[in-house]
N, C-alpha and C positions, 0 to 999 in steps of 0.2 A: 503844648506837645513837647515831650522831652526828647532830647537828641538820641539817647541810647534806648532802643525799644526792648521790651521783655522777650524772653524766649518764646512765649506764646505768640506774641506779635510777629516775631521773625519767622517762626515756622508756618504761620498762616499766610505770610506774604512772600515766601520764597519763590513761588512760581512767577509772580509779578516782578520780583527782583531779578530773576534770571532773564526775563523777557525785556527788561529795561523799561517797564511800564510805570514805575514809581517816580515820584518827584525826586529831584536831586538830594534834597535834605533827608528824605526817608531812605534813599539808597545808601547814602553815607552812613546813616545811623545803623543800618543793617550790616553794612560792610564792617564797621567798627565792632559791632556786636560779634560778628563771625570771627574776627581776629581774637577776641577775648574768650569766646565760649566754645569749648571743644564739642559739646553736645550738639549745638546748632550747626557747627561746621561739619560734623559728621552727617547730620540730617541733610545738609546741602549736598555733600558728596553722594549720598544715596539718591537724592533727587536727580542729580546730574547723570548718574549711572543708569537710570531707568530706560531711556531710549535704546541704549545698547543691549540691555537685558531683554527688552521686548523684541528687538530685532533678532537676537540670537534664538530666543524661544520660539519664534514664528518661522524660522528657517527650516526648510525641509531637511530631513536627515540625509547624509551622503548616500546611504544605501539602506533601503527599507528591509526589515527582517523578512525572511522567506515566508513566514506565516501571514504577514500583512500583505505581501505581494500576491500570495495565493488567494487570500480572502477578497482582495480587490478584483482579481481576475474573475472570481466566481460571481461577484456582484455585477460586474460589467456584463458577463455572459447572461445572467438572469434578466438584466435590463434589456439587452438586445433581443432575447427570446420574447419577452413581454411586448416589445415594440413590434416584432414581426407578427405576433398574434393579432394585434390591433389592426393591421393592414388588411 
């Protein structure tokens, strides 16, 4: 096994690299590769940014648009009416 892994190897093992799940020799090889390769370093930055992007995209908007608020109120009223009919 060579010390400096290929770009393909690095990109397929970045998750394990970030989690610290690789053997020391492999982590060092990837670390060295990341110092020398701008493409893989960019790939790593993108991977590191994913949790923040996901968190922001799932956050509720500060204020729902009026149309969405109105639609939600109508759906809730219909559900309540249907529940009353079942009783």
